[in-house]
N, C-alpha and C positions, 0 to 999 in steps of 0.2 A: 672280661673274663678276670678272676680275681686270682692276686697271689698274696701269700701271707709267709711273711719274712719272720720265722722264729730265731732269736740266741739270746746273747749275754751283750754287755756294753757295749762293744766293738759296732753289733748290728745297731745299738740302741744311738750310735754316733756321735761317742765320746771322742773331743780332742778334735772334733774336725770342725774350726768355728765358722768354715765359709758357708756348708751346706748339710752341716748336721748326720753326715755320714753315709757311706755307702748305696747302706738298703733307701735312705731318702734322698740319695743321688737318681736310685731306680727309678723312686715315685717319681721326680721331678720329670725324667727323661719320658716317661709315657705318658704323662698328664699333658707334652708339650708336643708327642707326635700327630700329625692330624694321619688317621686311620679309623677305620669304617665300625675296627675294634676297639673298646673299649674298656682298655686294660687298668682295672684299681690296685695297686699296690698297698698294703697294707704290712706296715715298720712293727713290729710286736718283740722287740729288743728290749733286753729289761739286766739293768746292770747288774754283775757277780750272778745272773744263770748259770744254773748249773745241768745238766740232763735231768738231773731228779727231782728239781726244783718246776721245770721245765711240764715233766710228768704232772705237775699238780695243776696246769692250766691249759694245757695242750686243746684236749678234749674242748672245752666250754669254750675255748677262743677259733674253733674252727667250726661250731653250731653256730656260731654268731654270726659269722662268716662265709661259711661255704663258700671256701676257698674251691680255685681248679687247678691250681698251683701251690706246693707247698715248699718253700725252702727253707732247710735246718743251716745253722752257723753257729754249733753250741760246742761245748769241748775242752779248750782252754781251761777252762776255771773248774772243770774235773780235775785235772793234770795237777792245778796248786797242791802243795803241800803245807805243813809248817812243822821248822824247821831239822824235820827231818820228811825223807821218804816211806817212811811205817806210820805217817800222821797224814796222810794224803784223802782228799777232801772224796775222791771217789775212785775205790779200785776199779784194778781195769776188767775184773771179770763184771764188777757191776754196771762199769760204764758200758761192758758193750747186751746186757740182759737190760739195760735200760734201751739201748737205742732200738733194740729187737720191739721193744714197750711201745717208742714211738709209733714204729713204725704199724706196730698192730694196731693204735689207736684213732691215727690218721690214716692210717689206709681205708677209713670205712668213709671219708669225707670226699677224700681225690684216691687216682691210682699216679699221677703226675709226683713223685715227690725227689728235691736234688737237694745233696747235703753240699756245704761250703764247708771245705777241709781249713786243718789251725793255722794260725799265723808264727810269726816268728816275735820273741821276743830279745829285748838286750842285757843277755843274763848278768852285768854287770851293774844294770839298775832295777834287778829282778830276783837277786837271789844276793841277799833279801830286796823286798820291795820298800819305795820308801814311805810309802804310807804306814807300813805296818812291819817290823824286823821282823817278826815270825813268819810271815809271809813269803811264801819260794817260789819263784815259776824257773822250770830250768829246760833246757834248750832239750836236752836229750829227750822228758821224761814229755815234753810235748812232741817229739817226733814218736814215743811210743804209743799214742794215745791218738795223734794221726794215721799212725799202721792199722791202727786198730781200726780205726774209720774205716779206712780203705780197703781192708779187708770185708768188712761187714757190707762197703757196700758191692763189693765184688760178690759175695755170697748169696746177695738179695737181687742180684740186677737194677742197684739205684747208679744214680749217676754223683762222679762226685767232681767238685772244681775243683784242684788243687790251686791254693794261694801261696803254699810254705815261700816259692821261691820270689812273689809279686814284690814284697815291700824289702826296702834297704834301710839297714841302722837307720840312716838318715832320717827315711822315713818315722820312726817310731818317733813319741813325743817323749818329755824328758823321764814320765816313769820307764819307759822303757820295754811299755806295753801295747799301749795304746795308738795305732797309726793317726799323723796327722795330716790333715787334709788330703797332701796329696797322696799320700798313702792311702787312704779312702776311696778317690780317682781311680786311683790304679785297680781297690779290689772292686768297686762297681763295673769299669771298663773288663774287667776280666768275664766278671757274670754278666755284664748286658752280652758281651760277643756271644756265651754260652745261648742263653735264653733264645737268640735273635738266628742262632745259630742249627739249631740240635731240636728243633723241633717242640719245645715243649708248650708255646704254643699257640700251636697248630688246633685247633679241635680231633676229638675222636673218630 
Protein backbone atom coordinates (compact mmCIF):
# COMPACT_ATOMS: atom_id res chain seq x y z
CA UNK A 1 0.00 0.00 0.00
CA UNK A 2 1.35 3.39 -1.01
CA UNK A 3 0.63 6.66 0.81
CA UNK A 4 1.45 10.00 -0.85
CA UNK A 5 1.65 13.00 1.48
CA UNK A 6 1.43 16.39 -0.22
CA UNK A 7 2.05 19.67 1.52
CA UNK A 8 4.33 22.58 2.28
CA UNK A 9 7.46 23.11 4.38
CA UNK A 10 5.85 21.63 7.50
CA UNK A 11 5.13 18.42 5.58
CA UNK A 12 8.64 18.61 4.13
CA UNK A 13 9.91 18.59 7.72
CA UNK A 14 11.27 22.07 8.29
CA UNK A 15 12.75 22.63 11.77
CA UNK A 16 12.61 18.98 12.86
CA UNK A 17 16.29 18.38 13.46
CA UNK A 18 15.72 14.90 14.91
CA UNK A 19 13.66 12.93 12.38
CA UNK A 20 12.90 15.23 9.47
CA UNK A 21 9.25 16.06 10.09
CA UNK A 22 5.93 14.41 10.90
CA UNK A 23 5.57 12.87 7.44
CA UNK A 24 9.05 11.37 7.63
CA UNK A 25 8.24 10.07 11.12
CA UNK A 26 5.22 8.34 9.62
CA UNK A 27 7.47 6.71 7.03
CA UNK A 28 9.88 5.54 9.73
CA UNK A 29 6.99 4.14 11.75
CA UNK A 30 5.62 1.99 8.93
CA UNK A 31 9.11 1.00 7.77
CA UNK A 32 9.73 -0.50 11.20
CA UNK A 33 6.45 -2.41 11.59
CA UNK A 34 6.54 -6.17 11.29
CA UNK A 35 3.54 -6.76 9.07
CA UNK A 36 2.53 -8.73 6.03
CA UNK A 37 1.25 -5.48 4.54
CA UNK A 38 4.03 -3.38 3.04
CA UNK A 39 3.14 0.29 3.55
CA UNK A 40 5.26 2.74 1.57
CA UNK A 41 5.09 6.44 2.48
CA UNK A 42 6.16 9.12 0.00
CA UNK A 43 6.76 12.51 1.60
CA UNK A 44 6.06 15.12 -1.09
CA UNK A 45 6.12 18.40 0.77
CA UNK A 46 7.57 21.45 -1.00
CA UNK A 47 8.62 24.58 0.85
CA UNK A 48 6.28 27.48 0.22
CA UNK A 49 3.66 25.38 -1.56
CA UNK A 50 0.09 26.63 -1.83
CA UNK A 51 -2.94 24.90 -3.29
CA UNK A 52 -2.26 26.76 -6.54
CA UNK A 53 1.32 25.52 -6.88
CA UNK A 54 0.37 22.02 -5.73
CA UNK A 55 -2.15 21.76 -8.56
CA UNK A 56 0.70 22.06 -11.05
CA UNK A 57 2.43 18.90 -9.86
CA UNK A 58 -0.06 16.67 -8.08
CA UNK A 59 -1.27 14.67 -11.08
CA UNK A 60 2.23 13.84 -12.30
CA UNK A 61 3.35 12.90 -8.78
CA UNK A 62 0.37 10.56 -8.40
CA UNK A 63 0.78 9.10 -11.86
CA UNK A 64 4.38 8.20 -11.03
CA UNK A 65 3.57 6.58 -7.66
CA UNK A 66 0.02 5.13 -7.98
CA UNK A 67 -1.09 5.96 -4.42
CA UNK A 68 -3.67 3.99 -2.46
CA UNK A 69 -4.04 6.84 0.04
CA UNK A 70 -3.44 10.56 -0.44
CA UNK A 71 -2.90 12.93 2.49
CA UNK A 72 -3.05 16.67 1.88
CA UNK A 73 -1.55 19.07 4.43
CA UNK A 74 -1.86 22.36 2.59
CA UNK A 75 -3.32 25.82 3.07
CA UNK A 76 -1.34 27.82 5.58
CA UNK A 77 0.65 29.52 2.82
CA UNK A 78 -2.59 30.28 0.98
CA UNK A 79 -3.63 32.33 4.03
CA UNK A 80 -0.39 34.34 3.97
CA UNK A 81 -0.60 37.98 2.97
CA UNK A 82 1.70 40.85 2.08
CA UNK A 83 1.31 44.00 4.20
CA UNK A 84 -2.51 43.86 4.21
CA UNK A 85 -5.38 41.39 3.74
CA UNK A 86 -6.09 43.03 0.41
CA UNK A 87 -2.94 41.34 -0.90
CA UNK A 88 -3.50 37.75 0.19
CA UNK A 89 -1.66 34.87 -1.46
CA UNK A 90 -4.83 32.93 -2.36
CA UNK A 91 -8.22 34.53 -1.79
CA UNK A 92 -10.76 32.33 -0.04
CA UNK A 93 -12.87 31.77 -3.17
CA UNK A 94 -9.87 30.58 -5.16
CA UNK A 95 -8.78 28.43 -2.22
CA UNK A 96 -12.15 26.64 -2.28
CA UNK A 97 -11.94 26.18 -6.05
CA UNK A 98 -8.41 24.81 -5.75
CA UNK A 99 -9.56 22.25 -3.18
CA UNK A 100 -12.27 21.10 -5.56
CA UNK A 101 -9.75 20.80 -8.39
CA UNK A 102 -7.34 18.82 -6.21
CA UNK A 103 -10.08 16.28 -5.49
CA UNK A 104 -11.14 16.16 -9.13
CA UNK A 105 -7.57 15.36 -10.17
CA UNK A 106 -6.61 12.93 -7.42
CA UNK A 107 -9.86 10.98 -7.23
CA UNK A 108 -8.80 9.45 -10.55
CA UNK A 109 -5.97 7.79 -8.65
CA UNK A 110 -7.68 6.83 -5.37
CA UNK A 111 -10.87 7.41 -3.40
CA UNK A 112 -8.98 7.40 -0.10
CA UNK A 113 -8.17 11.08 0.40
CA UNK A 114 -7.49 12.68 3.78
CA UNK A 115 -6.84 16.31 4.69
CA UNK A 116 -4.81 17.60 7.62
CA UNK A 117 -6.00 20.88 9.09
CA UNK A 118 -3.86 23.98 9.56
CA UNK A 119 -1.49 24.47 12.48
CA UNK A 120 -1.24 27.50 14.71
CA UNK A 121 1.33 30.29 14.57
CA UNK A 122 2.89 32.64 17.09
CA UNK A 123 1.65 36.02 15.89
CA UNK A 124 4.29 37.87 17.87
CA UNK A 125 6.76 36.42 15.34
CA UNK A 126 4.65 36.13 12.18
CA UNK A 127 3.07 39.60 11.99
CA UNK A 128 5.38 40.27 10.24
CA UNK A 129 7.72 37.32 9.72
CA UNK A 130 11.36 37.56 10.68
CA UNK A 131 12.61 36.69 7.21
CA UNK A 132 10.49 39.28 5.34
CA UNK A 133 8.88 42.25 7.05
CA UNK A 134 6.25 42.47 4.31
CA UNK A 135 4.97 38.89 4.85
CA UNK A 136 2.34 38.12 7.48
CA UNK A 137 0.66 35.00 8.91
CA UNK A 138 -2.39 35.82 11.02
CA UNK A 139 -4.12 33.45 13.44
CA UNK A 140 -7.51 34.85 12.52
CA UNK A 141 -6.90 34.35 8.82
CA UNK A 142 -5.58 30.82 9.38
CA UNK A 143 -8.80 30.02 11.27
CA UNK A 144 -10.84 31.29 8.32
CA UNK A 145 -8.96 29.05 5.90
CA UNK A 146 -9.14 26.12 8.29
CA UNK A 147 -12.90 26.60 8.55
CA UNK A 148 -13.18 26.63 4.77
CA UNK A 149 -11.19 23.42 4.65
CA UNK A 150 -13.47 21.80 7.25
CA UNK A 151 -16.55 22.90 5.33
CA UNK A 152 -15.14 21.49 2.10
CA UNK A 153 -14.39 18.13 3.72
CA UNK A 154 -17.85 17.92 5.28
CA UNK A 155 -19.56 18.74 1.98
CA UNK A 156 -17.50 16.15 0.10
CA UNK A 157 -17.56 13.43 2.77
CA UNK A 158 -13.78 13.59 3.22
CA UNK A 159 -11.82 12.98 6.40
CA UNK A 160 -10.15 15.92 8.11
CA UNK A 161 -7.56 15.48 10.85
CA UNK A 162 -7.84 18.60 12.99
CA UNK A 163 -4.45 19.66 14.37
CA UNK A 164 -5.35 23.25 15.26
CA UNK A 165 -4.92 22.59 19.00
CA UNK A 166 -2.11 20.05 18.84
CA UNK A 167 0.76 22.53 19.14
CA UNK A 168 1.53 24.92 21.95
CA UNK A 169 3.44 28.13 21.36
CA UNK A 170 6.43 26.37 22.93
CA UNK A 171 6.30 23.83 20.08
CA UNK A 172 7.00 26.53 17.49
CA UNK A 173 10.51 27.43 16.40
CA UNK A 174 11.98 30.93 16.47
CA UNK A 175 10.12 31.87 13.28
CA UNK A 176 6.76 31.32 14.99
CA UNK A 177 5.54 29.19 12.08
CA UNK A 178 7.29 25.82 11.93
CA UNK A 179 6.94 23.16 14.64
CA UNK A 180 9.99 21.97 16.53
CA UNK A 181 10.81 18.26 16.81
CA UNK A 182 8.34 17.76 19.66
CA UNK A 183 5.65 19.52 17.64
CA UNK A 184 6.27 17.29 14.64
CA UNK A 185 6.04 14.28 16.94
CA UNK A 186 2.64 15.45 18.20
CA UNK A 187 1.34 15.88 14.65
CA UNK A 188 2.72 12.48 13.65
CA UNK A 189 0.99 10.77 16.58
CA UNK A 190 -2.35 12.34 15.71
CA UNK A 191 -2.13 11.33 12.05
CA UNK A 192 -0.79 7.85 12.82
CA UNK A 193 -3.66 7.21 15.24
CA UNK A 194 -6.17 8.34 12.64
CA UNK A 195 -4.74 6.01 10.00
CA UNK A 196 -4.70 3.05 12.37
CA UNK A 197 -8.16 3.63 13.83
CA UNK A 198 -10.27 4.85 10.91
CA UNK A 199 -9.72 2.06 8.37
CA UNK A 200 -7.99 3.86 5.44
CA UNK A 201 -5.21 1.26 5.62
CA UNK A 202 -7.67 -1.53 4.92
CA UNK A 203 -8.24 -2.71 1.36
CA UNK A 204 -11.48 -2.00 -0.47
